[in-house]
N, C-alpha and C positions, 0 to 999 in steps of 0.2 A: 815068388816064383822059385821053384826048386832049381838047383844047380843042373840037374839032369835035363830039365825042360830048356833052360838057357843054352846048354850045350847043343841040344837038338836044333834050336832056333838059329844059333850061330853057324852050325854046320849046314843047315838048309840055305841060309843066305849065301854061303860060299859055293854050294852046289848049284845054285840058281843065279849066280852073279851076273850072267849074261842075259837074264830075263827081267821083266818087270816084276817087282816083288811088292805086294800090297800089305799095308798095315792090317787090313781085315784078315788076310790069309795067315799072317803070323800070329795074330791074336787068337784065331780059331785053333791053330796048332797048340797054343799054350793053354787054351781053355778059358780065356778072359775076354772081356769086351775090348774093343780097340782102344778106348780111352784109358781103361785101367792097365792094359798091357803096355801102352805107351808110357804111362806114368811109372810103372814098375821097371821097365827097361831103362828109362832115364835115371832112375834112382840107383839101379845096380851098376850100369855101365858108365854113368857120368856124362851121358850125351843122349840126345834123342835118337830114336831108331832110324830116322831118315838120314841123320848125320853119320851114323855108323855105316849104313849101307853105302852112302856116297864115298866115305873114306875107303871102304873095302874095294869099291869099284876103281877108285884112283890107284890103290895099291896093286890091283891086278894089272891095270894099264901100265904102271911103272915097271912091273915085273916083265911085261912084254917088251918094253924098251930095253931093259937090261939083258934080255935074252937075244937081242939083236934084231928085233922086228923093225921094219921101216918106221921112221918118225911119223909120216903122214898116216899110216895105218893106225898107229897108236893114238894119234890126235883124234882121228875119226872115232876110234873105240871109246876114248874118254868122253867125247861129246855125245855119242850115242848112249853110253852108259848113264851119264848124268840126266839125259832126257827120260830114262826109264826108271828114275827114282821117284 
């Protein structure tokens, strides 16, 4: 997978972090089968795509807490985000 494609995938994940992101959709963007895309992503990033998305969602939720959002709102956001992975 080229660096350019990887950057597009990572940017897409961040831009759609509040939505459900599917492996199929990311694989199609990269031009690979879901299986091969998942394997390549894991090799390059050192973690599975689902783990990466989960971590990014948690980072966004933590950012919300640090920006002063209410704790309950942020907890709901985390639970909702994780259910969309």
